[in-house]
N, C-alpha and C positions, 0 to 999 in steps of 0.2 A: 577492348572491342568484343570481349566474350559475350556481353549482354546483347550484342546484335545477332549472334548466331542463329538463335530460334527463329528470329523474323527474316533472315537473309537465306536460310536453309532453302535448297532446290530452285535457286533463281535461274531463269533462261533469260538472261539480259539481252543478248543480240536479237533473238527472235521478238521479244517483248518490245524492245525499243523500235524495231523495224515497223512493227505493227502500229505502235504510237505514232510514228511518222507519217504513215499512209493515212490513218485516221484523221491526223491534223490537216494534210493536204486536201482530203476530201470533204472537209467540214464546210458547211455553208453558212455557219454563224457569222456574225459580224465580228470584225477584227477588234483588238482591245483598245479602240480609240474612244475614250470615255467622254471627252469634252468636243465632240465632233461639231456641234452648233457653233461653239466659241471660236475654234479655230477656222472655221469656214468663212470668218469674216476677213481673213488676210487677203491681201491683194496678190496675183499671180507672181509679180516681181519679188514679193517677199519670200516665197516658197524657196527652200533650200534644196539643193541636190546632193549634200553630203553632210554630215555631222561636222560643224565647225569647232573642232578639238584644237585647243592651243595649249602646249605643254606649259608654258610660263604660267599660265592662268591656273592650271591643275596643281602645279607645285607651290603656288602661292597659298593654297587652302590648307588649313592647319590640321584638320581630322579627317580620318579615313571616310567617315560618314559624308562629310562635305565634298571630298574628292569623288567618292563614288557618285553622289547626287549630281555633280558636274557632268561627268560622263553620260550617265543615263539620260539626263535632261537634254543633251545634245542629240543624242539618238533617238529619243522620242518625238523631238520637233522634226527631225528629218523623217521619220516614219509617218507621222501626221501629215507632213506636207505633201508626201508621195501619194498618200491616200486621198486627200483633198483634191490634188491635181487630176488624179485618175477617176475620182468618184467610184472607185472599186473598194468596197469595204470587207471583202472576204478575207478568210484566213489564208487563202491560196496567194493572194496578192500581197498580203503582209509578209508571208514567208519569201516571197520572191524579192522583196526590198531589202530584208535582212540578209539574203545570200549576195546582195551587192556590196556588203560591207566586209572588211577582213574577217575571217572566221573567227579570230580570236575576239574581236569586238562584239560579233554577233552572238556568240555563245555566252560571253559576259552579260549582255543584255539580257538574254534569256534567263540567267540566274536571278536578275532583278524582277523580271516580270513574274517568274514562278514565286518569289517571295512574297510580292505583293498580294498575288492571289490565294496564297496559304494564310496570309494575315486575315483575310476576310472570314472564311470559315473552315481552315484546315485542308487536309488532304481530300476528305470525303467531297466537299464542296468543290474544290478544284477539279476533281475528276468528273463530277457531276455536270459542272457548268461548262468546263473547258476542255473535256475529253482528252487530257493529256497534252494539250497544245504547247509546244516548245519545250517539253520534257526531255527528249533526247539531247537537245541543244544545251539545256541546262546541265545535264549530267556531264556532258563534255566539258562545259565551262568549269564546273567544279573540279573536275579531274585535273584540268590544265592549272587551276590555281593551287593544287596541293590538297585540296579538301576531299580527301578519299571517303571519309565518313559520310558526308552529305550525298556524295554520288551514290554509295551504298544503300542509304535510306531511300532515295529516289528509285532505285532499281528495285528494291523490295516493294515499294508503292506501285511500280509499274506491273510487277508480277502479281500482286494481289488483286488490283483492279482490271487486270486482263481476264479474270475469270468471271464470264457473265452469269454463271449458275450458282455464284456464291449467295448464300442467304443475306438478306439486307442487315440483319442483326449482326451476324458475324463480319460482314464488310465494314460495318460502323465501329465495331470493336477493334478491328485491326487498324482502322483508320485513326482511332484515338491513341493507339500504341504509337503509330507513326509520329503523331503530332507531339507526343511526349518526347520521342527520340529527337524531334526536329528543335524543340523548344530550347532556349537558352543558348543556342549556337550564333545568335546574330553578331555578336561583337567579334567573335573569330572569323565570321564570313566577311565582315566589313574590313578587317585589318588585312587579311590574306588577299582579298580583292583589289584593295588600294595598292598594295605591293605589286601585285601582277599588273595593275594598269601603268604603274611607274616603269615597268619593264617594257611594255607594249606600246606606250603612248607616242613615242618618236615615230615609229612605223604608221601609226594612223593618221598622224599629223602630215607626214610626207605625202601621202596618197592625194591629199587635197591641194597641194601646192601645183 
């Protein structure tokens, strides 16, 4: 963990994360619904009111990657259906729908959303495009899964990108360092997250009964 110390020095996590949440709620950008036109073809009767998560279907899947995809696909369908029903594609409404889910499920989904965005163009692109959307929830999700290093990297990112006067060259340099720290941890994340899902899935399934 010593290699993280220079980057994590002087973090002000609580203040920064609160600022990120406020920024996300104020954002007027469209929600992360990428296939809006395709999903709008669904009939009203086909829209779901809760992720249809079935424990036996989850346990039948053989790999952590498959198990994670099963959970996240269910949550994404639920979120898309709520957005279609309301025709409100704002980040604020998206957050409201996430809050209707069990906190452990919502925070876990936030980790998946963050990872997808980081794969596009890293930390610099994520903060430029998404303004820290779901960052606080993702940090809480990783911490709940026992992935403290991932949480610390995200806290460092929040601290770095919360400084508006940082020169662009310095910002990009720091972003590359964060990308390097994050790279190569995907398998660890998948395994830990699937194990966490195995502990929580019964509670998620009971809510919809």
